[in-house]
N, C-alpha and C positions, 0 to 999 in steps of 0.2 A: 594808057598803054604806051603812048609815045614818050612820056616822061620816064617810064621804066626802061625803055630802050636807050635813052640818052644816058641814064645812069650806068647801064651795062657797058655802053661804048666807052665811057670814061674809065671804068675799071679795066676794060680791055686795053686801052691805050696806056694806062699806067703799068699794066703787066708787061706790055711790049717794051716799054722803056727799061723796066727792071731786067727783063730777059735780055735785052740788048747789052746792057752794062755787064751782066754776068757772062754772056757769050763773048764779049770783047776781052774781058779779063782772062777767061779760060783760053781763048784763042791765042792771046799773047803768051801765056804761060807754056803752051805746048808748041809754039812756033819755033821753027829751026833757025833762030837768029842768035847773034852773039849776045853775051850778057849785057854789054853796054847798050846795044840797040834795044834790047828787051826792057832795060831799066828806063831808057828815054821814052819808050812807048807807054810803059806803065805810068811814068810821071805825067805824060800828056793826058792819059786816061784819068788819073787821079785829079788832075787840075780841072777836068771837065765834070767831075762828079758833083761839085756844089751847084753848078748850073742845072744839071740833070735833076738833082734833088729839089731845087727851087721850082723847076717846071712841073715836076711830079706833085709837089706840095700845092702849087697853084691849081693844078688839075683836080686834085682831091678836094680842095676848098670850094672850087666851082661846083663840083658834083654835090658836095654837102649842102651848099646853098640851094641848089635846085631841088634836092630832096626835101630840105626844110620847107621851101615854098610849096612844094607839092603836098606835103603833109598838112600844112596849114590850110591850103585850099580844100583838101579832102575833108579836113575837120570842119571847116566852115560849111561845106555842102552837107555833111552829115548832120550837123547841128541844125541847119535850116530845115532839112527834111524831118528831123525829129520834132521841131517846133510845129511844123505844118501837121504832122500826124497827131500830135497832142491836141491841137486846135480842132481838127476834124473829129477826134474821139470825144472831146468835150461837147461839141455841137450835137453829135449823135446821141450822147448820153442825155443831154438836156431835152432833145426831141422825144426820146423814149420816156423820160420822166413825165413830160407833158401829156403824152399819149396815155400813160398809166393813170395819171391824175384825172384825165378826162373820162377814162373808163370807170374809175371809182365813182366819179360824180354821177355818171349815167346809171350805174348800178344802184346808187343810193336814192335816185329820184324815181326809179321804176316802182309802180304800185306793188305792194306785197300780195295783194289778193290773187294775182295771176300765179304766183308761186304756190300759194296755199291751195288754189283750185286744182292745180296739176297734181299736188300730193294727195288729195282726197279722192281722186279718181281711181 
């Protein structure tokens, strides 16, 4: 569960960064400033975009790595439990087979006269 929360927080932070960029551009476009001031502000914002994109890319890569590690760990755990279950099933099957074989041996070694005596009565 903790890994799932960290993945969600990474997505949330990425969404916040994208939302901040969109909000800044929208705010600049509707701000009551002169055209020259607005262009300078847009230029500064545009210059900051590569850095924001790099930060976002790093964040996404980090989250992808965590997700990959979690998936591998879960797969290994599942595979281990599956192997244990198969081993337990095989042991139970072998025990049952031995019990059935023992029952057949006992049935073949019992005298038949007792079976015949009960049927003639």
